[in-house]
Structures are given as C-alpha cells and as structure tokens.
LUMBATI-134911 format. One record per residue: residue in one letter; x, y, z of N, C-alpha, C, O in turn. Coordinates in Angstrom, 1 decimal, decimal comma, always signed. Example, Ala and Ser with C-alpha at 12.3 -4.5 7.8 and 13.67 -1.06 7.14 Angstrom:
BEGIN
   rest     n_c1     n_c2     n_c3    ca_c1    ca_c2    ca_c3     c_c1     c_c2     c_c3     o_c1     o_c2     o_c3
      a    +13,2     -5,7     +7,8    +12,3     -4,5     +7,8    +13,2     -3,3     +7,8    +14,2     -3,3     +8,5
      s    +12,8     -2,2     +7,1    +13,7     -1,1     +7,1    +12,9     +0,0     +7,9    +13,4     +1,1     +8,0
//
This chain:
BEGIN
   rest     n_c1     n_c2     n_c3    ca_c1    ca_c2    ca_c3     c_c1     c_c2     c_c3     o_c1     o_c2     o_c3
      m   +179,9    -14,7     +9,4   +180,7    -15,7     +8,9   +182,3    -15,9     +9,7   +183,0    -15,0     +9,8
      r   +182,6    -17,0    +10,1   +183,9    -17,3    +10,3   +184,6    -17,8     +9,8   +184,5    -19,0     +9,7
      p   +185,8    -17,0     +9,3   +186,7    -18,0     +8,5   +187,4    -19,2     +9,4   +187,6    -19,0    +10,6
      k   +187,8    -20,2     +8,8   +188,1    -21,3     +9,5   +189,6    -21,6     +8,7   +189,9    -21,0     +7,7
      a   +190,3    -22,5     +9,2   +191,6    -22,9     +8,8   +192,2    -24,3     +9,2   +191,9    -24,8    +10,3
      d   +192,7    -24,7     +8,6   +193,4    -26,1     +9,4   +195,0    -25,8     +9,4   +195,8    -25,7     +8,5
      d   +195,1    -25,7    +10,7   +196,5    -24,9    +11,4   +197,4    -26,2    +11,8   +198,5    -26,0    +12,1
      r   +196,9    -27,5    +11,7   +197,7    -28,6    +11,9   +199,2    -28,6    +11,4   +199,5    -28,3    +10,2
      v   +200,3    -29,0    +12,4   +201,3    -29,1    +11,7   +201,9    -30,6    +11,6   +202,0    -31,4    +12,5
      r   +202,3    -30,9    +10,2   +202,8    -32,1     +9,7   +204,0    -32,7    +11,2   +204,9    -32,1    +11,8
      p   +203,7    -33,8    +11,3   +204,8    -34,4    +12,5   +206,3    -34,2    +12,5   +207,1    -34,0    +13,4
      g   +206,3    -34,4    +11,0   +207,9    -34,3    +11,0   +208,4    -32,8    +11,0   +209,5    -32,4    +11,2
      l   +207,3    -32,2    +10,8   +207,8    -30,5    +10,6   +207,7    -29,9    +12,3   +208,1    -28,8    +12,4
      r   +207,5    -30,4    +13,0   +206,8    -30,0    +14,6   +208,4    -30,0    +15,1   +209,3    -30,7    +14,8
      g   +208,3    -28,6    +16,0   +209,4    -28,3    +16,8   +210,2    -27,3    +16,1   +211,4    -27,1    +16,4
      h   +209,6    -26,5    +15,0   +210,5    -25,7    +14,4   +210,1    -24,3    +14,3   +210,6    -23,5    +13,5
      g   +209,0    -24,0    +15,2   +208,5    -22,6    +15,3   +207,4    -22,8    +14,4   +206,5    -22,1    +14,8
      i   +206,9    -23,5    +13,3   +205,9    -23,2    +12,5   +204,6    -22,9    +13,1   +203,8    -22,2    +12,4
      g   +204,3    -23,4    +14,3   +203,1    -23,3    +14,8   +203,1    -21,8    +15,5   +202,1    -21,0    +15,5
      h   +204,2    -21,6    +15,9   +204,3    -20,0    +16,3   +203,9    -19,1    +14,9   +203,0    -18,3    +14,7
      l   +204,6    -19,3    +14,3   +204,5    -18,4    +12,7   +202,8    -18,4    +12,3   +202,2    -17,4    +11,8
      l   +202,3    -19,6    +12,6   +201,0    -19,9    +11,6   +200,1    -19,2    +12,7   +199,0    -18,8    +12,3
      v   +200,5    -19,0    +14,1   +199,5    -18,1    +14,9   +199,5    -16,7    +14,7   +198,5    -16,0    +14,6
      t   +200,8    -16,4    +14,7   +201,0    -15,0    +14,1   +200,5    -14,7    +12,9   +199,9    -13,6    +12,8
      e   +200,6    -15,3    +12,2   +199,9    -14,9    +10,7   +198,2    -14,7    +11,0   +197,4    -14,0    +10,5
      v   +198,1    -15,6    +11,9   +196,4    -15,5    +12,0   +196,1    -14,6    +12,8   +194,9    -14,4    +12,8
      i   +196,7    -14,1    +13,6   +196,4    -12,8    +14,5   +196,5    -11,3    +13,4   +195,7    -10,3    +13,6
      d   +197,5    -11,5    +12,5   +197,8    -10,3    +12,0   +196,7    -10,4    +10,9   +196,2     -9,3    +10,8
      w   +196,2    -11,1    +10,1   +195,3    -11,4     +9,4   +193,8    -10,9    +10,3   +192,9    -10,2     +9,8
      t   +193,8    -11,2    +11,4   +192,5    -10,6    +12,1   +192,6     -9,3    +12,0   +191,8     -8,7    +11,4
      r   +193,6     -8,8    +12,6   +193,7     -7,3    +12,8   +193,8     -6,8    +11,3   +193,2     -5,7    +11,2
      e   +194,2     -7,2    +10,3   +194,0     -6,6     +9,2   +192,8     -6,4     +8,3   +192,5     -5,6     +7,4
      n   +192,0     -7,6     +9,0   +190,5     -7,4     +8,2   +189,5     -7,0     +9,7   +188,4     -7,3     +9,8
      r   +190,3     -6,3    +10,6   +189,0     -5,9    +11,5   +188,2     -6,5    +12,6   +187,3     -6,1    +13,3
      w   +188,8     -7,7    +12,6   +188,1     -9,0    +13,4   +188,6     -8,4    +14,6   +189,8     -8,0    +14,7
      s   +187,6     -8,3    +15,6   +187,8     -8,2    +17,0   +188,5     -9,4    +18,0   +188,9     -9,2    +19,2
      q   +188,5    -10,5    +17,4   +189,1    -11,3    +18,3   +189,1    -12,8    +17,5   +188,3    -13,1    +16,6
      v   +190,3    -13,8    +18,0   +190,6    -15,0    +17,1   +190,3    -16,1    +18,6   +190,7    -16,2    +19,7
      e   +189,3    -16,8    +17,9   +189,2    -18,0    +18,6   +189,7    -19,5    +18,1   +189,8    -19,7    +16,9
      r   +190,0    -20,3    +18,9   +190,7    -21,8    +18,7   +190,2    -22,7    +19,3   +190,1    -22,5    +20,6
      q   +189,6    -24,1    +18,9   +189,5    -24,9    +19,7   +190,8    -25,9    +19,6   +191,3    -26,2    +18,5
      v   +191,2    -26,6    +20,9   +192,2    -27,0    +21,1   +191,8    -28,4    +22,1   +191,3    -28,4    +23,2
      a   +192,2    -29,5    +21,2   +192,0    -30,8    +21,8   +192,6    -30,9    +23,4   +193,7    -30,4    +23,7
      d   +191,8    -31,6    +24,5   +192,5    -31,9    +25,7   +193,8    -32,8    +25,4   +193,9    -33,7    +24,5
      g   +194,6    -32,4    +26,2   +196,1    -33,4    +26,1   +197,1    -33,0    +25,1   +198,3    -33,4    +25,1
      n   +196,7    -32,0    +24,3   +197,6    -31,9    +23,0   +198,2    -30,5    +23,6   +197,9    -29,5    +23,0
      g   +199,1    -30,4    +24,6   +200,0    -29,5    +24,9   +200,7    -28,7    +23,5   +200,6    -27,5    +23,2
      a   +201,4    -29,7    +22,8   +202,0    -28,9    +21,6   +201,2    -28,0    +20,9   +201,7    -26,9    +20,7
      a   +199,8    -28,4    +20,5   +199,1    -27,6    +19,8   +198,5    -26,3    +20,4   +197,9    -25,5    +19,8
      r   +198,6    -26,3    +22,1   +198,0    -25,3    +23,0   +199,3    -24,2    +22,9   +199,2    -23,0    +22,6
      r   +200,2    -24,8    +23,2   +201,5    -23,8    +23,3   +201,7    -22,7    +22,8   +202,0    -21,7    +23,4
      p   +201,5    -22,8    +21,4   +201,7    -21,5    +20,5   +200,7    -20,6    +20,6   +200,8    -19,4    +20,3
      f   +199,7    -21,0    +21,0   +198,3    -20,2    +21,4   +198,3    -19,4    +22,3   +198,0    -18,2    +22,1
      v   +198,8    -19,8    +23,7   +199,1    -19,4    +25,0   +200,2    -18,7    +25,1   +200,2    -17,9    +26,0
      r   +201,2    -18,9    +24,3   +202,2    -17,9    +24,0   +202,1    -16,8    +23,6   +202,6    -15,8    +24,2
      k   +201,1    -16,7    +22,4   +200,6    -15,4    +21,8   +199,3    -14,4    +22,8   +199,0    -13,2    +22,8
      g   +198,9    -15,2    +23,5   +198,0    -14,4    +24,6   +196,6    -15,0    +24,4   +195,7    -14,3    +24,8
      f   +196,2    -16,2    +24,0   +195,0    -16,7    +24,0   +194,8    -17,0    +25,3   +195,8    -17,0    +26,0
      e   +193,7    -17,1    +25,7   +192,8    -17,6    +26,9   +191,8    -18,3    +27,0   +190,8    -18,0    +26,5
      p   +191,9    -19,5    +27,9   +190,8    -20,6    +27,9   +189,3    -19,6    +28,2   +189,2    -18,6    +28,9
      t   +188,4    -20,3    +27,6   +187,1    -19,6    +27,8   +186,2    -20,4    +28,6   +185,3    -19,8    +29,2
      g   +186,7    -21,8    +28,8   +185,8    -22,5    +29,5   +184,9    -23,7    +28,8   +184,8    -24,8    +29,2
      q   +184,1    -23,1    +27,7   +183,6    -23,4    +26,6   +184,5    -24,6    +26,0   +185,7    -24,5    +25,7
      r   +183,5    -25,9    +26,1   +184,3    -27,2    +25,7   +183,1    -27,8    +24,7   +181,9    -27,4    +24,8
      q   +183,4    -28,6    +23,9   +182,7    -29,4    +23,0   +183,8    -30,7    +22,7   +185,0    -30,8    +23,1
      p   +182,9    -31,7    +21,9   +184,0    -32,6    +21,2   +184,5    -32,7    +20,1   +183,7    -32,5    +19,2
      l   +185,7    -32,9    +19,8   +186,3    -32,7    +18,6   +185,6    -33,5    +17,4   +185,2    -34,6    +17,4
      p   +185,5    -32,5    +16,2   +184,6    -33,1    +15,0   +185,1    -34,3    +14,9   +184,3    -35,3    +15,0
      r   +186,2    -34,5    +14,6   +186,7    -35,7    +14,0   +186,9    -36,9    +14,9   +187,2    -38,1    +14,5
      n   +186,6    -36,5    +16,0   +186,9    -37,7    +16,9   +186,0    -37,2    +18,3   +186,5    -36,4    +19,2
      p   +184,9    -37,7    +18,3   +183,7    -37,1    +19,5   +184,1    -37,7    +20,7   +183,8    -37,1    +21,7
      a   +184,9    -39,0    +20,8   +185,2    -39,1    +22,2   +186,4    -38,5    +22,9   +186,8    -39,0    +24,0
      v   +187,2    -37,3    +22,3   +188,1    -36,5    +22,5   +187,3    -34,9    +22,7   +186,7    -34,4    +21,7
      d   +187,5    -34,3    +23,9   +187,2    -32,8    +24,2   +187,9    -31,9    +23,7   +189,1    -32,3    +23,4
      t   +187,5    -30,7    +23,5   +188,4    -29,8    +23,2   +187,7    -28,5    +23,9   +186,5    -28,5    +24,1
      e   +188,6    -27,3    +24,1   +188,3    -26,3    +25,0   +188,8    -25,1    +23,9   +189,9    -25,2    +23,2
      m   +188,2    -24,3    +23,9   +187,9    -22,8    +23,0   +188,9    -21,9    +24,0   +188,9    -21,6    +25,2
      l   +189,7    -21,5    +23,1   +191,1    -20,6    +23,5   +190,5    -19,1    +22,9   +189,9    -19,2    +21,8
      v   +190,6    -18,0    +23,3   +190,3    -17,0    +22,5   +191,2    -15,6    +23,1   +191,5    -15,2    +24,3
      r   +191,7    -15,0    +21,5   +192,5    -13,9    +22,1   +191,9    -12,4    +21,2   +191,8    -12,4    +20,0
      k   +191,4    -11,1    +22,0   +191,3    -10,3    +21,6   +192,4     -9,5    +21,0   +193,5     -9,3    +21,5
      v   +191,8     -9,0    +19,8   +192,9     -8,2    +18,9   +192,7     -6,9    +18,9   +193,7     -6,2    +18,9
      f   +191,3     -6,1    +19,1   +191,1     -5,2    +19,4   +190,3     -4,8    +20,7   +190,1     -3,6    +20,9
//
C-alpha cells in the first residue's frame, strides 16, 4: 500500500518555503518508516509544484498519466530514492 497525501499549498501561502518544508517532511517520514523511495505525480506546466521536488533530488521517470481531477492535463512521475 502506498500512503497518499495532498501536498498542494494554498495560493495565498505560496512563495514562503512551505512546499520545501512539505517535501522535506515527506522524505523524513519515508526514511523513518523504511520506505525505499518517494514518488510524486506533477502536472505538466506546474513549475511551482515541481521545483521543491527537483531541489530535493527527485528525478523524472518518464512515466506519464492524466491528472485524475482533470484528465485533459498530463502529469509526470518524479521519484527520489531514500535508501
């Protein structure tokens, strides 16, 4: 089973490092619970959402799928190995 979380930052709170803190917490939780990696789907064209993940070492896998809440938008899987 893969735990899932909604890690979107509200528009009025963006630009204050919250995304970075959220990604850091997810990585720490993953490590503490002995998971080997973290995966995240990021919508195409959403550089603000992608940036904190890339800064923390996530890499694109090339795996793509439609965004569940808007199938007209594609997403790309990012992954970061923890162990």
